[in-house]
N, C-alpha and C positions, 0 to 999 in steps of 0.2 A: 406394425402389429400383424401377426399371422391370423389368417382366417381358415376355418375348416368347414367343408360341406358335411354337415352333421346328419341331415335327414332330407328326404324328398317327399313332398306331399301333394295331393290334389285337394285343396281345401274346399273348393266349391265345385263338385262334380257337375258337368254340363248335361242337360236333359234333352239336347237336340238329338235327332235321329241320325246316327252314323250312316245308315243305308241310303238315306235320302240326300246326302251331301254329294256334291260333284266330285267324281273320282279323279285322283291324281296318281303320280308314280310314287308310292310310299306314303301318301297323305290323302286326305279328303279336304275339300274347301267348304268351310262353314259360312253360309251367307248371312246368318244371324249376327255374327261378329266380324265378318270379313277377314277371317284368319284361316291359315292352313292348319289342319289338325294332323300331326304326325302319328302314323301308326307304329307305335313302339312294340307291337306284339311280337315281332321277330327279332328284336334287338337284344344284344347282350348287355350286361350291366355296364361294361366299359363303353359301349357305343352310346348308351343313354347319357352317361356322365360326360362323354365327349361333346354331345349335342348341347347339353345344358351349359357346359363350361364355355363353349364357343359362341353361345347365343348373345346377340346384342340387344335383344328385347325378350319379353316373356314368351315362353314356349307352351303351346297347347298340344296335348298329346292324348293318346289312347293306349291303355295297357290293362292287364289284369291285376286284381288285388294281390294275387300270388307273386307276380313279377315285382310289384311295388314293395311287398314284404321282403322279398329276396334281395332287392336292391338296397333297402335300408339295413338289412342284416350285414351285407358286405361293407356298407359305409361305416357301420359301427365297429367292425373288426379291422378294417383297413383305413387308417387315417389318411385323409387327402387334404392338401392345402391348395390355395388358389395359385401358388407358384409351382407346386410340385406334383399336381395331380397326374400329369402326363406319364410319369414313370410308374404309376400304379395301375395304369390301364391294363397292362398284361396280367396283373394279379386279379383284377376285377373280372376279367373275361372268363368266367367259370360257367360253362354250360350255356345253352340257349333254350329258352322256353318259347315254344312255338304256339302262339294262339293267333289265329288268323281271321281274315275278313269274311264277309258274308258270301254264302254260295246259294244261289237259287237252284236247288236240286231239281234235275229233270230226269225222268225215266227214259233212257235211251236203249235202243236195241243194239246199237253198235257204239263203241267209244269213239270220241273225236280225236283225230291226230292233227298236230300242228307242226309245221316245219318252218324254221326260220334260219337266217344266216347271221352268224356272229363272228367277228374277227378273232382268230386265235393263232398266235405265232409261237413257234418253237425253234430255237437256234436261228432266229432271223429268217426262217423259211416258213412259207404258208403251208399249213397242214390241214388236209381235208379229213374230217372225222365223220364217218357215216355209221351211226349207231341207232338202235331202237331199244327203249326200255319198256318193260311191261310188268304187270303184277296184279295182285288182288287186294281189295279193301274189304275187311270184315268188321262186323259190329261186335258189341260186347257179348252177344249171344253166339258168336262164331259163325254167323250166317252172312252170305254175301251182301254188301251194301251197295245198292244201285243209286245212280244219280249223284254220286259224290264227286265234287270238283277237286282236282289236284293240280298243283302248279309247281314248277321249278323256280325256287326263290330267286328274285332279281332278274327274271327273264319273262318273256311273253309266252313261254311254252306251258300248255295246260291240257288236261283231258278230263272227261267225265266217265265215270264207271258205267258199264252196261248192266244188264239185269243179273249177270253172274258176278258182279263186283269187280270185273276186270277193266283195267285201263291200259292204254298203249300210247306212247309218245315217240315220234320219229325225230331224230336229231341228225342234222348233216351240215355240210358246208361251213366248216370252221366254228363249230359250237365250242364255247369256252368251257372246258372241263372243270374249271374252278367253281362253276355254278352247280353244286352237287347236292343241294338240299331240296328234297321233294316234300311238299307240305299239303295238308288237307285244308282247304279254304271253306270254313263253315262256322256259323255262329253257335251251332249246337255241339260240334265235335272238334277235337284236335288230334293231330298225329303227324309225325314226320319221320323221315329216314334219310340217311346219307346214301346217295346213289353210288352203286358200284358199277362204273362204266366198263369193267372188264367182262361183265356178263349182261345178257339181255334181260333175263327174268330176275326181278328184285324180290326181296323178302316181303311177305304180306304185311300190310299196314292194318293195325287193329285200332278202331276208333275209341277214343276216350271222351267223356263228356267235358265240354269246354267250360271254363269258369267264366262268370259274368265279367264284362269289361267295364272299366271306368274311364271317363273322359273329362278333360278340363285343363286348366292352366297348371303345368307341372312346376312346383315351387321348390327350389333347393334352399334349405334352411342353412344359414351361415352362423357358425359359432366362433366368436372371437376369443383369442387366447391372450 
């Protein structure tokens, strides 16, 4: 008998404080239930489905209500079975909603620059990439946003905007150019852009109000046919 993932829910939202949990790489550790809480805020629909389908036990996660609604919409229009869901992942990968983690904004006179080394190979030869990206973050009122933390997704590179809303990040020594998503890390705001490594100055980022996040055990409902 075939089964179909019909809907994903968080039946009992968790009331623990996300910010007070121990930080991990892509997750926080909840001491109350001794579980890792996956931050699904930067995941695509396909990636969430992949995690749920491959999990051997219950999955605790954090995402926005808009993400959950979008995920369930795609589940309703793209039938997936327990045996065939893999071939639909490409179809499900529509857009990426970036809602990111907490930032403790600090007013800085100068932006912070971070430099790290990451392996990057081209044609089996080591390539040294020396680049700097910079730009501005503005609020809904089109005024400079100071003390906003930005990060390159899936890396340790980050910066804080100065009083003029300007940020600057220096990349060198084999930086992996596949990591090209720059996101705003804030509970109050959300924004992201795809980095254009062919130029130094990036397009300005305009802050949007972030939607409230929900957290708890992510339950995939199975409908039998």
